N, C-alpha and C positions, 0 to 999 in steps of 0.2 A: 497368684499361686496359692494363697491361703484359701481363697474361695474354691479353687479346684480341689484342694485337699479336703475341704469340708464337704464338697459334693461327693467325693469318693467315699468319705466316711458315712454319709447318709445312704449311699448306694449299698455299702456293705451291711449296714444295719437293716435296711429293707430286705436284703437277701437273707440275712440271718434269721429273720422272723417271717420269711416267706409272705410278705405283704402283697405279692402278686395275686394272691387268692381274693383280695378285696377289689381288684380291678374288674370293671364290667366286661361282659363277653362282647367285645367289639373288635372289629378287624384291626383298627389302629392300635388298640391297647395290647394286641398280641405281640407287637414288637417289644413293648416295655416288659411284658411278662417273660419274653425270651431272654432279655438281657439280665433280668433279676435272677432267673434260674441258671444263667450262665456263670454267675459268681460262685466260687468254691464254697463260700459260707452257706449257700443254699443247698449244697449236696448233702450236708449232714444235719440240716435244720430239722427240728422237731415240729410237727404240726398237730400235736395232741391238744394243745390249747386252742380255743376258738379264735378265728382270725381277728375279731375285734379285741380280744384279750391280748393277742400278740401285738396289735397296734399300740395298745396302752404301754406295754413293756418297751416297745421301740421308741415311743415318744419320751418315756422316762430316761432312756439311755442317751437320747440325743440332746437332752439338756433343757434349760429353762424356757427358751423361746418355744420349743415344740411342746413342752409340758403345758405352758399357758395357752397355746393354740388349741391343744386337745381339751383343756378345761373350757375354753370358749365354745368349741364345737359340741361339748356335752350339753350345752343349753339350746342348741339348734335342732329342736325336735322337728322343725319343718324340713330339715335337710337329711338327717340320718335316722335309721331305724332304731327302735327302742332298745334292742340288744346292744347296739353301739353306744347309745346314750348311757346305759348302765355301766359299761366298762370304762368309758372315758370319764365318768363322774368320779371314779376311784383313783384318778391320777394323783400321785403324791408328789408334792413339791419339797421333798426332803433333800436339802443341800447342806453340806457341812459348812461351818462358818469360815470366812477367810481370816487371814492373820490378824491378831489383835493389834499389832503395831501398825499394820496397813490401815486399819480403821481409824486409829488415832491420828495417823499422818494426814488422812483425808479431812478429818474434823479440824485439825489445826490449820491446814492449808486453806480450807474454805472459810473458816471463821477468823483467820488471821490472828492467831494467838495460841498459847499453850493451853492444854486442857486444865492445868492447875490454875491458870489465870482466869479461864473462862467459867469453870464450874467449881462448885464446892467439893464435889466428888463425882467420879465417873468410873464405873466398873469396867475392868479390862475384859472380863469374860462376857461374851454376848448373852443377853437374856433370851433372844430368839434369832433364828437365821432362816432366810428364804433365798430363792434364786435371784431376786433383784436387789435385796438389801438385808441388813441385819440390824438388830436393836441392842443398845447398851443402856442399862439403868444407871441413874445417878441422882444428883441433887444440885440445886443452885447455891449461890453464896448465902442466900437468906434461909436455906434449909428446905425449900420446897422440892418435893420429889419430881423427877422428870424421867423421860426416856428419850434417847437420841437415836434416830434412824439414819443409817449411813448407806448410800448406794454402793453396791459391790464394784470394786475397781475393774475397769475393762469391760463392764457389762454393755455399755453403749455400743462399742465396736462389734461385740458378739451379736447383739440384737439386730443392728443394722445389716450385718452380713447375712444372718439367717432369714431376716425379713425379705431381703432382696432375692434370696433363693426361693422362698415360698411364693413370692409374687411372680417370679419367672416360671415356676412350676405351675401356678394357676393359669397363667397365660397359655403355656404349652398344652395344658389339659384341655382348655377351651378349643384350641386349634386341632388337637389330635382327636378328641371326642366331642364333636359339636353339640351332642345331646346334653352335655353338662352345662351349657350356657344358661339353661333355665334355673340352675342352682346358683348362678352368679359367683363362681369361685374367686374371681378377681376382686369383686366387691367384698366378699367375706374376708379375704386376706387384708384388703385395704382398711376395713373396719377394725380388724384385729390390730393392725399396725398403729392406728390412732389410739386404741386403748392401751397397748403396751408402752408406746412412747410416752403416754400420759403418766403411766406408773413410774417411769424413769425420772420424771420431773417432780421432785419433792416440793418445789415451790408451788406447783399446781395443786398438789395434795394439801398443802398448808392452806391455800386460798379456799379450797373446797371445805376443809374443816372449819375455817373461820365463818364461812357462809352458813353452814349447818348450825354452828353455835349461835349465830345471830337469829336464825329462824326459830330455834328452840330455846331462846334465852329464858331462864327461870321456869322452864317446863318441868313438871313433876314426872313426866313419862320418859324423857330422853335427855341424856347428858352427853355433850361433846367436849372432849378435853381442850384446854386452852393451848394455843400455839404461841411459842416464845419467838417472836419475829427477829429479835436481835441476835438470836443464836440459830438462825435457820437460813439456808440457801437452797439452790436447786439440787444439791447433792447431800445436804444435811438437814434434818428436820428435828427440832427439839420441841417436845410437847409435855404437857402436864401428865404425870403418871396417875392412872386410875386403877382401882381395885374392884374386882368382882369375880364371878364364876362364869365359865362359858355357858352360853344359852342352852347348849346341849346337855349340861350337867343337871339333869332333872332331880337326881337323888339329893344333891346338896341343897337345891332350892326347896324341895319338899321338907327336908330336915330343918330348914330355917323357917318354915311356915309360910312360904310363898304360895299364893293361889295360882296354879298353872293356868286355869281357865281365864282368870283376869289378866294374867301376863300375856297370853296368846291374843286376847282381844286388844290389848294395848299395842301389840305389834302390828295388827291390821290397821288400827286407827292411825298409827305413825305413818304407815305406807301411804294411805289415802291422803293424809295431810301433806306429805312431801310432794306427791304427784299433783294434786289438784289445788291445794292452797298455795304452796310455795313454788311449784313448777321446778323443783330441784330435788331429785331423789337419789339416794344411795343405791348404786347399781351393782354392788358386790356384797350383798348381805348374807354371806355364808356364815356358818357357826363360828369360824375363826375370827370374824370381824365384828362379832356382836357378843357383848357380855351383859351380865345383870348384876346390879349393885344390891347387896343384901343389908345395907345400912338400916333400912326400914322395910322389913319383910312384908308388912301389911300394905305398903305402897311401893312396890318394886319399881326400879328405874333402869331402863336400858342404857348401856354404854356403847357408843358408836366409835369404832376404830377403823383406821385405814380408809380414808375417804378419797383414794386415788381415782376410782371409777365412779362417775356420776352421770346422770341423764337428765334431760329436760325436753319439754315439748312446747311448741308454740300454742298460743291460746286457741287457735283454730283446731289444732291437733287434739288438745285436751277436750274441747267441746265435742269434737267428732268421737273421741274415745268414750266419753261419758254417754253420748247418745247410743253408741253401739252396745255398751254394757247394759244400758236400760232396755234396749231392744232385745238383747240376748236373754235377759231375765224374763221379759214378756213373751219370749218365743216368737218374736216378730221377724221371721226370716227374710221377708221381702224388704223390710226396712234396713236390715243388716246389708243385704245385697246392694240396695240403692246407695247407702252411705259409702260402701267400699268403691263403687263405681264413681260417685261424685267426688270422692277424695283422690281419685286417680290411682288407687291401689291396684285395681284391675282395669283392663282396657275399656274404653267407652263403648266398644263394639260388643261387649259381653251381653249375652241375652239374660235379662234379669230373671225370667221365669226358670231357665235352666239352672242358673246359679242358685236361686232360691231353693229349688228342689234338692240340689246337691247338699246345701247347708242343712236342710231339714232331715235328709237321710242320715247324715253323720251326727248331728247334734240332738235330734229328738230323743233317741234312746237314753242319752245321758241326762238331759234336762227333765225327763219324766220322773226322775228320782227325787226324793225329798231334798230340799236345799242343803240341809246339814250333812248330807251324804255326797254332795257334789264337790269335786275338786276342780277349782276354776282353772288352774294351770293346764291340766290335760285338755280342758275345753278350748282354751286359746290355741293349744297345739293342733287340735283337730280342725279348728276354724282356719288357721293359717295353712294347714296341709291341704284342705279342700280348696282354699283360694289359690293355692299354688297351681292346681290343675287348670285354673283359669288365668294363668300367666300373671299371678300377683307379684308385684315388686316388693321385696322385703326391705323395709325401712330400718336403718340401724337403730334409731331411737326406740322404735317399737320392739325390736329384738332385745334391747337392754331392759325395757319395761317388762317384757315377758319373762326374761331371766329373773328379774327382781321379784316379780309376783310369785313365781314358782318357789323361790327361796323363802319368801315371807310365808306363803301358805304351807310349805313343807315344815318350817320351823314352828308355825302355829299348831299344826296337827301333831307334831312331835310332842309339843307341850300338852296339848288337849285334843285328842283324836276327834271329839264331837264338835270341834270348832265349826261354826256356821259363818263363813267369811262374809256372806251377803246380808246377814242380819245386822252386821256392823257397817258394811260398806254401802248398802243401798241408801240409808238415810243421809249419809255424807254426800253421796253422789247427787241425790235429789236436791239437797240444800245448796250444793255448789251450782247446779244448773239454774236454780231459782235466783241465786245471787248474780248470775251472768246476764239475766234478762230483766231483772227487777229495777226499781227506781234507784236503788243503791249503786248498781253497776253504772247507770247513766250518770249519776253524780260523781262517781269515781273517774269516769272518762272525762267529764267536764273539768274536774279538779286537776287531772293529770295534764290535760291539753290546754287548760286555761291560760297559764303563763305564756305559752307560745302564741295563743290567739291574741292576748293583750299586747304582746310585743309587736304584732303585725298591724294593730289598729292605726298607728300613725301613717302606715304605708298604704292604707286602703284607698284614699283619694287618688294617689298616683297610679295605683294598680287599676282603679276604675277608669281613669283617664286613658291609660295605656290600652285597656280593653276596648274602650270606645273607639280609639284611634285605629286599632286593629280591625274592629268591625267596619269602620268607615272604609278602610283600605280594601277590605274583603268585598264590601258592597260595590266599590268602584271597579274592582277587578272583575266581579261577576257581571256588572253592567257592560264593561268592555267586551267580555267574552260573549254575552248575549248579542251585542251589536254585531260582532264578527260572525257569529253563527247566523244571525238574521240576514246580513249582507250576503253571505255565502249562499244561503237558501234562495234569496231573491235572484242572484246571478244564475243559479242552477235552474230556477223556474223560468227565467228569460231564455236560457239555452234550450230548455225542453220545449218551450212554445215555438221558438224559431224552427227547431227540428221538425216539430209536428206540422207547422205551416208549410215548410218546404216539402215534406212528405205528401201532404194533401195536394199541394200545387202540382208536384210531379205526377202523382197518381191521376189527378183530374186531367192534366194535360195529355198524358199517355192515353187515357180512356177516350178523351174527346178526339184525339188524332186517330186512334185505331178504329173507332166506331163512327167515323164521319158518315152522315146519312147520304152523302153523294156517292159513297163507294158501296159496293156489294158487301154482304155480310159473310163472305167467305174468309176463314181464318188465314188462308194462304195469302190473301191480298192485303192483310194488315202490315204496314211498314215495320221494318225491324226497329227503327227509332222509337216507335210507339211502345214496343215491348220493353225496350231498355229504360225509357223514361218512367213507365208504369212500375217496373221492377224496382227502380231506385226509390221512387216515392213510397212503395209498399214497405221496403226494407227500413226506410227512415221511421215510418210509423211503428213497425214492429219493435225496432230498437228502443223507441220512446216508451212503448208499453212494457217491455221487459225491465227497463230501468226503474219504472214506477208502476208496479203491478196494482197498487191500490187506487190509482187514478182512473 
């Protein structure tokens, strides 16, 4: 019943904002349009605002799940037009805090103790509030400052319900409008489900933060707050409190004497380090999750917050990505096309020449500009949009990477508009590629696999004996099979010879009988028996020749 009520609510909101105008001109979608316009809310709806702007307003009204889904779609330049991206990027996640007592009840239930016993102090008024959780400031018994993040009560039920509706809608969309299959709506919702459920698990966020902290231990460029594990669960996360200014607050940083050019370069270096060195990158690096410490303005340090969404690539995927980026910088469109086909991103049947020309047509005008004027995010978007025409399969990890790169580049250019991302990135890429194929990489592989190999040494004699036994059995079986084949061949050969001999005897007997020199040569005088015997002999010979045409 609740799901039905929620579905009716969504229906009313769609009608109120006349979202039927966003549906494609398709025979099947005409039914959906009719039902939306049938709702009374559609009769008085205003259409002065652009349809994509109305979609943003509708998603904000439908709540956190739809807001975050719209935010995810705002990074999918391969699916939506630029005007839609612009509107959805402005989605606001402004949700009032839930009751203070409700937050304290959750904390005490999860940590199995009173807040007075667990903390030195904990503010009842939230420091910040969002759709999934809210944050309270406080301190530990020893005086260290902390923040406590608490999952909003009932959010799991709401998320699961709305996700189920989105998934059902995506499946129906594929059935009603088959042309939408190439955009993989079910896969998009499934990927979003994975991301959002990950945000609901504060234990996963804590583990991600701990991993980032290890990766950048004692780093002068990035600091990740410490997680207090004894005061954290899947619904409560207690972390060290850090102080800084939002990365978008350029005025405060300039006033403190921070070099924005240097700061933007550090951001790019951190991104490439996370992707290629650590294979563990922060996939939600919008301004709200990144701050800058002003303790030492001459050596600014990024502060990484909210590590709920992360991405990683396999070694093969990283190697492929690095080669593609290098080919892109070298304008080697044939190599880009070949790499995409080899990776399985586009079908093996793709014509390399056509794909190469399509890439050149789209990318050449952009890459002809000076490197410091090129925005790599839009290049990736153009690349994926072109590949989509060739039935490219969108990989979730690469979509996260694209989103992260766009955020990093956007932040960098906001700090320093003349930022040349490739002046910093290319040496890092080249060094990483050299490390993957050099002696050091070989030694690392030996070092990594050495213990496992040493462990197998005592088993080598037995493995060798088993292999020899298997080879002996295989040889015996092959010998038996060859003997059976040879015996069958000999039997067939004997049968063929007997048939041939009988055929020749029959043909010879018939001819000798029919053309006896004591008789006249008139055809009518040849006995019928001679004809029959000759025909039987000839048929046996022809049968033999047809069964063995090479003889």
